[in-house]
C-alpha positions in Angstrom: 98.6 92.6 90.6 98.2 96.4 90.8 100.1 98.7 93.1 97.3 101.0 94.2 95.1 100.6 97.2 92.3 102.5 99.0 92.8 102.7 102.8 90.8 104.0 105.7 92.6 105.3 108.9 91.0 105.9 112.2 91.6 105.9 116.0 89.8 103.4 118.1 91.7 102.7 121.3 94.7 102.5 118.9 95.5 104.0 115.5 94.4 101.6 112.8 94.6 101.3 109.0 92.3 99.1 107.0 92.5 98.3 103.3 89.2 98.9 101.5 90.4 97.9 98.0 93.8 96.3 97.0 95.4 95.5 93.7 94.1 98.4 91.6 96.2 98.9 88.4 96.1 102.7 88.0 95.8 105.8 90.2 92.6 106.7 88.3 91.0 103.4 89.3 92.0 104.0 92.9 90.6 107.5 92.9 87.3 106.2 91.5 87.1 103.6 94.2 88.0 106.2 96.8 85.2 108.6 95.7 82.7 105.7 95.8 83.8 104.5 99.2 83.4 107.9 100.9 79.6 107.5 100.5 79.4 103.8 101.2 82.1 102.9 103.7 80.9 101.6 107.1 83.4 100.9 109.9 83.9 97.3 111.0 82.3 98.3 114.3 78.6 98.1 114.4 77.4 101.6 113.6 73.8 102.3 112.6 74.2 105.4 110.4 71.9 108.3 110.9 73.8 110.8 108.9 77.2 111.3 107.2 79.4 114.3 106.4 82.2 114.1 103.9 85.0 116.6 103.8 87.7 116.7 101.1 91.1 117.8 102.5 92.3 120.9 100.5 94.7 120.2 97.8 94.6 116.4 98.2 92.5 113.4 97.1 91.9 112.6 100.8 88.6 112.7 102.7 87.5 113.0 106.2 84.3 111.1 106.8 82.1 111.7 109.9 79.3 109.1 110.5 76.8 109.7 113.2 75.4 106.6 114.7 72.7 106.1 117.3 75.1 106.3 120.2 78.4 107.5 118.8 80.1 109.6 116.1 82.7 107.8 113.9 85.5 109.8 112.2 87.9 108.4 109.7 90.0 109.4 106.8 90.0 107.7 103.4 92.8 108.0 100.9 94.7 106.2 98.1 98.2 104.8 98.4 100.7 103.4 95.9 102.9 100.4 96.8 106.5 101.5 96.1 108.4 98.8 98.1 107.7 95.2 98.7 110.4 92.8 99.8 108.2 89.8 98.7 107.8 91.3 95.2 111.1 92.9 94.1 109.5 94.1 90.8 107.5 96.7 92.9 110.7 98.1 94.3 112.2 98.2 90.9 109.3 100.2 89.5 109.7 102.7 92.4 113.4 103.1 91.8 112.8 103.7 88.0 110.1 106.3 88.8 112.5 108.0 91.4 115.3 108.1 88.8 113.0 109.7 86.2 112.0 112.3 88.8 115.7 113.1 89.5 116.4 113.4 85.8 113.6 116.0 85.7 115.5 118.4 88.1 116.2 121.7 86.2 119.8 122.3 85.2 121.6 124.6 87.7 119.5 123.3 90.6 121.4 122.2 93.7 121.5 118.5 94.3 119.9 119.0 97.7 116.9 120.4 95.9 116.3 117.1 94.2 114.7 114.0 95.8 117.0 111.9 98.0 118.8 109.1 96.3 117.3 105.7 96.7 119.7 103.1 98.0 119.4 99.4 98.4 120.2 99.7 102.1 117.6 100.3 104.8 117.0 104.0 105.4 116.5 104.0 109.2 117.5 107.1 110.9 119.0 106.9 114.4 118.0 109.8 116.6 120.9 111.9 118.1 122.1 110.5 121.4 121.4 106.9 120.8 
């Protein structure tokens, strides 16, 4: 199964994320699905579309979609995401660690260690706020 997904995020009483497509093998496939979805996605709520505006967020492959219905206006953002950790599929976590190690190796010589990506450990990375 692929590691790439297309998701939509919106606020409707609470913040929600829905998966539009799962299991895509490459980022390019996910981007193709994303670009198609910005013109066809309809929310799970019943919205009779009158018009649609699509905005691409600068410097990103992420879109803001505004859909005008008969009574309401629906706003959501669509983007791609890559699975990098999955406790039920350890191979996904292994791939992420391999990619992170390759990125660390790409740090120019003479660069300070704090300039590179944080090391990935096998332990949880929860941060405890000061005072707790």
